[in-house]
DOZA-48674 format. One record per residue (C-alpha): residue in one letter; x, y, z. Coordinates in steps of 0.2 Angstrom, whole numbers, padded with zeros to 4 digits, always signed. Layout:
% residues N
ATOM  r   east  north     up
ATOM  A      X      Y      Z
...
END
This chain:
% residues 181
ATOM  r   east  north     up
ATOM  M  +0168  -0075  -1030
ATOM  N  +0151  -0066  -1031
ATOM  F  +0140  -0072  -1017
ATOM  Q  +0125  -0063  -1024
ATOM  K  +0124  -0075  -1039
ATOM  T  +0124  -0091  -1029
ATOM  Q  +0113  -0085  -1014
ATOM  V  +0095  -0089  -1014
ATOM  N  +0083  -0075  -1011
ATOM  S  +0077  -0077  -0993
ATOM  S  +0059  -0072  -0998
ATOM  D  +0059  -0087  -1010
ATOM  L  +0063  -0098  -0995
ATOM  C  +0049  -0091  -0985
ATOM  H  +0035  -0092  -0998
ATOM  R  +0039  -0107  -1008
ATOM  P  +0035  -0120  -0994
ATOM  V  +0020  -0110  -0989
ATOM  A  +0013  -0110  -1007
ATOM  K  +0017  -0129  -1009
ATOM  F  +0009  -0132  -0992
ATOM  S  -0007  -0122  -0996
ATOM  N  -0008  -0132  -1012
ATOM  Y  -0007  -0148  -1003
ATOM  L  -0019  -0142  -0990
ATOM  F  -0032  -0137  -1003
ATOM  L  -0030  -0154  -1012
ATOM  L  -0032  -0163  -0995
ATOM  F  -0047  -0152  -0991
ATOM  S  -0055  -0155  -1008
ATOM  L  -0052  -0174  -1007
ATOM  F  -0059  -0174  -0989
ATOM  F  -0075  -0165  -0994
ATOM  L  -0077  -0176  -1010
ATOM  F  -0076  -0192  -1000
ATOM  S  -0087  -0185  -0986
ATOM  T  -0100  -0181  -0998
ATOM  T  -0100  -0198  -1007
ATOM  S  -0101  -0207  -0990
ATOM  Y  -0115  -0197  -0984
ATOM  A  -0127  -0211  -0979
ATOM  K  -0113  -0220  -0969
ATOM  D  -0118  -0239  -0970
ATOM  D  -0136  -0235  -0976
ATOM  K  -0137  -0238  -0995
ATOM  G  -0155  -0234  -0995
ATOM  K  -0170  -0245  -0998
ATOM  S  -0180  -0249  -1013
ATOM  L  -0197  -0241  -1015
ATOM  G  -0204  -0259  -1014
ATOM  D  -0195  -0262  -0997
ATOM  I  -0203  -0247  -0989
ATOM  L  -0220  -0251  -0996
ATOM  K  -0220  -0268  -0988
ATOM  L  -0217  -0261  -0971
ATOM  K  -0232  -0265  -0959
ATOM  E  -0231  -0247  -0951
ATOM  A  -0227  -0231  -0959
ATOM  P  -0210  -0225  -0957
ATOM  T  -0206  -0208  -0949
ATOM  G  -0203  -0201  -0966
ATOM  V  -0194  -0204  -0982
ATOM  V  -0180  -0194  -0990
ATOM  I  -0177  -0196  -1008
ATOM  E  -0159  -0192  -1013
ATOM  I  -0155  -0187  -1031
ATOM  V  -0137  -0187  -1036
ATOM  T  -0132  -0187  -1054
ATOM  W  -0119  -0177  -1064
ATOM  D  -0129  -0171  -1079
ATOM  G  -0138  -0155  -1078
ATOM  D  -0153  -0162  -1087
ATOM  N  -0156  -0177  -1076
ATOM  L  -0170  -0168  -1065
ATOM  N  -0181  -0170  -1081
ATOM  W  -0182  -0189  -1077
ATOM  A  -0177  -0190  -1059
ATOM  L  -0191  -0178  -1052
ATOM  P  -0205  -0187  -1061
ATOM  R  -0198  -0204  -1054
ATOM  A  -0197  -0196  -1037
ATOM  Q  -0215  -0189  -1039
ATOM  D  -0221  -0207  -1044
ATOM  H  -0212  -0214  -1028
ATOM  I  -0221  -0201  -1017
ATOM  K  -0238  -0205  -1025
ATOM  Q  -0236  -0224  -1021
ATOM  L  -0229  -0220  -1004
ATOM  R  -0244  -0209  -0999
ATOM  E  -0256  -0222  -1006
ATOM  T  -0250  -0234  -0994
ATOM  F  -0245  -0222  -0980
ATOM  P  -0256  -0206  -0981
ATOM  N  -0248  -0190  -0975
ATOM  L  -0231  -0198  -0975
ATOM  P  -0218  -0184  -0973
ATOM  V  -0207  -0184  -0988
ATOM  A  -0192  -0173  -0993
ATOM  I  -0181  -0173  -1009
ATOM  V  -0162  -0168  -1008
ATOM  T  -0153  -0165  -1024
ATOM  H  -0135  -0161  -1023
ATOM  G  -0127  -0166  -1040
ATOM  A  -0125  -0156  -1056
ATOM  E  -0143  -0158  -1059
ATOM  Q  -0147  -0146  -1045
ATOM  F  -0142  -0131  -1056
ATOM  A  -0158  -0134  -1067
ATOM  L  -0166  -0126  -1052
ATOM  T  -0158  -0109  -1052
ATOM  N  -0167  -0093  -1056
ATOM  D  -0157  -0091  -1071
ATOM  S  -0162  -0108  -1078
ATOM  K  -0181  -0105  -1076
ATOM  D  -0185  -0102  -1094
ATOM  E  -0175  -0117  -1101
ATOM  N  -0181  -0129  -1087
ATOM  K  -0200  -0124  -1085
ATOM  K  -0206  -0142  -1082
ATOM  V  -0193  -0145  -1068
ATOM  H  -0197  -0128  -1059
ATOM  S  -0216  -0132  -1061
ATOM  L  -0214  -0149  -1054
ATOM  V  -0204  -0143  -1039
ATOM  Q  -0218  -0130  -1036
ATOM  S  -0231  -0144  -1036
ATOM  L  -0221  -0154  -1025
ATOM  G  -0220  -0140  -1012
ATOM  D  -0239  -0139  -1014
ATOM  A  -0240  -0157  -1009
ATOM  D  -0229  -0153  -0994
ATOM  V  -0213  -0160  -1001
ATOM  Q  -0198  -0150  -0998
ATOM  V  -0185  -0150  -1011
ATOM  H  -0167  -0146  -1005
ATOM  V  -0152  -0141  -1015
ATOM  C  -0134  -0140  -1009
ATOM  E  -0127  -0123  -1006
ATOM  T  -0109  -0129  -1004
ATOM  F  -0109  -0136  -1022
ATOM  A  -0118  -0121  -1028
ATOM  G  -0104  -0110  -1020
ATOM  W  -0091  -0119  -1030
ATOM  R  -0100  -0113  -1045
ATOM  G  -0101  -0095  -1038
ATOM  L  -0119  -0096  -1033
ATOM  S  -0128  -0093  -1017
ATOM  A  -0145  -0096  -1009
ATOM  D  -0151  -0080  -1018
ATOM  D  -0148  -0088  -1035
ATOM  F  -0163  -0101  -1031
ATOM  P  -0181  -0097  -1031
ATOM  S  -0191  -0097  -1014
ATOM  Y  -0199  -0114  -1018
ATOM  V  -0182  -0122  -1017
ATOM  N  -0174  -0125  -1000
ATOM  V  -0156  -0122  -1000
ATOM  A  -0147  -0133  -0987
ATOM  A  -0129  -0129  -0981
ATOM  A  -0124  -0146  -0988
ATOM  G  -0134  -0159  -0997
ATOM  P  -0126  -0174  -0988
ATOM  A  -0128  -0166  -0971
ATOM  Q  -0147  -0163  -0975
ATOM  V  -0149  -0181  -0980
ATOM  N  -0140  -0186  -0963
ATOM  D  -0152  -0174  -0954
ATOM  Y  -0167  -0183  -0961
ATOM  L  -0159  -0200  -0957
ATOM  A  -0156  -0195  -0939
ATOM  L  -0175  -0191  -0938
ATOM  G  -0178  -0209  -0943
ATOM  Y  -0182  -0206  -0961
ATOM  E  -0180  -0220  -0974
ATOM  L  -0168  -0217  -0988
ATOM  I  -0172  -0219  -1007
ATOM  I  -0158  -0215  -1018
ATOM  I  -0161  -0210  -1036
ATOM  T  -0145  -0210  -1047
ATOM  E  -0141  -0211  -1066
ATOM  E  -0154  -0220  -1076
END
């Protein structure tokens, strides 16, 4: 009997479980991150613009969160956010407002997309002039091989969009969520 033909290569025994474990670990980490980014606001589902405008006193601030999965959605979402900001500041002058976008739409704000998204880039610049910070998610950008350097200086790159939203909520900001039309 030839034992070499029936024996398992010892290196296969060592590496197979690790490879399978690392695949499971990657899957588990990916699912954890996905669920943590979709449950960003905990129990706070955001308020409507009307609810905030009815407040007797100005809130600490308002964070407008944009999450869509189409790269062209900033074409309609940013003008909607700009309209919200106009109405908010008519009622509460000098109200601090920030925008966090962390879906696929954020990629319209890269340096490479300036030419094809001139309107969006111009709008973000004008929001900055109106003291509204626009944040994108560096984690999601990293998944596509991009870094903070791939966005222009007038776009604030947050380490993680959901965490940036939570930071504003911790400061007492009210949340307005803009999703698909």
